[in-house]
N, C-alpha and C positions, 0 to 999 in steps of 0.2 A: 689608874693599873699603863702604862702606853702599848699602841699599839701600835701594829705594823699592815702599811696597807701596799699591795701590789699594783702599778696601774701598764699599760701596754702600749702599742701602737703599730699600725704591720701596714706596708703599703710593695707592692709590687712595680722591679722600674725595670725600664726594661731597655734590661746591659746587662750582658757576663757579669760571673760574680765577681771575678777581678776586679774592675777596676769600684768597685764597691766597698769590698772586701779593705783594699789600701785604707782608700779613705775615711772608713772607720779607727783603720789600726792605727793611723795617725792621732793619737787624742789630742793633739792640738789645736786641731783643724776642727773639732766641735763646734765651736761658738761659730764658727761661719754658718751652720747651720740649726744653730740652734741658741738665737740670740740669748736665754732668762741663763745661759751657762755665757757668766761675764770670762770665765776663763782656766784651762785646765793646762797645766804647766808641770811636764816631768820634770822629776828631780835628780841633777845631777848627780846626782852620788848613789842612786842607788834609784835605775830608768824604770824597775818595778814598783815606784809609785811615786803619783803623781796630786797636786792641788788642785783643787775643782770649789773652783769658787759658783756662786750662782745672786742671782740680780734679776727682781722681777719687782712688780709692782700688782699687789692682788686683795682687794679687799678694801680699795682705798687707801692701803702704806705700803709706803717700798720695805722692800724684805733682803736683806744679804746676808749669805750665811758662806763658808768656805768648811771643806775636811777635806783629811790627807785620806788617797783608796790607793788599795794594791791588785793590781792588773794582776789579773790572774791566768796561768798559761792559754795561751786560747788555744783550741782547737781548730785549727787549720784551712781557714776555708769556709767552716762555721759555724765557732759564736765564739764572740771578747767578751770575757764579760771580769768582774771589778768587785769587791767588798771595799769598804770603807774601817779603816785601822780605826780600833780599840780607842777610846779618847778623844774622837776629833768634835770638836765643842768650836764652835760658833753665837761666840753672844751669849754667855752661859745653856747654851743647849747644845746638846751630846748631838752629833750629827749623823747617826750609826742610816746606813744603806748598803745596798747594792742593787748588780743592776747585768743586764746580759742585752748585744743582736747576734741573731740566732739569722745568718744567712743558711736558703733554700733556693740551689737552681735547677726554679723549673722548667729549666730550657738553657742551650747556649748563650741565644738570648733575652732573658727572661731572668730576676732573681728578685725573692722574696724575702723581705728584710723584717724580721718583729724586733722592736728593739723593748725592753722590759726593765721596769725600775721599782727597786722594791723598798723601803725609808719605813721607818718607828719618827711617829707622829708621838711628839712631846707629849706629857702627862696634862698642860695644860690648853692642847689642842684636839687631845681625844674627842672632846664633846662634837665639836668642829671636821671631825674627821670625815664622815658622809658627803662634804661639804666640798670636799678637795676634790675626789677621785671624778668628777665627770670636769673640773676646773685643768685638773694636771694630765686627762689623757687625752681634750680638745687639745695642750699645748704641744705635746709629743703629736699626733695627729696631724700640726699644723708643721713640728721639726720634720715629720720625717716626709714629707709634704718638701719641704724645703730643700729638705739631700736630695730625693730627686730631680729639684728643678736643679739642683748647683752641681751634683754627678751627670745628670745629662748635658747642659751646659761646658761643664769641662772638658767633652766626650767629643762636642761639634767641635769645636774651637780647637783642639786634636787634631778632627777630619778634615778639617778648615787650612789648618798649616798649610802642610803642600800645595796645596791648589794655591796660596794665597803666594808660596815662591815664588810657582814660575814663571 
């Protein structure tokens, strides 16, 4: 029987909530700091839908999966979340998943961000499910660090721009 796994990572970003929220809210930018997400394409016919493609090399093998996700109504400044559409399959495997990014304004210049993803492990991989958790959580922790570095570099560039023009 298939099993659901939940993995998460959290990070404090020394910036106001707004720039952090804006980057995550633009789903097509997510591959910038999550390189194992090859692409996210918001669907032109229905912007509530986005096609995600994951590509990674794990356990000595290349893996690539795509699925269609429904972007659920965000809770502005608090939560961005999604769920895969029923019937999202890739290479004959059902890619059932859901996730959320939660934002907590710890101070005017400090934001905590927690990314949680849950996914159904295909029957064939259930015996190995416990091996997936540390691998995925390590990847998510690295991605959150990449996000922090990315948003900080954007803020530094924005701060430096007026000085450079003088």
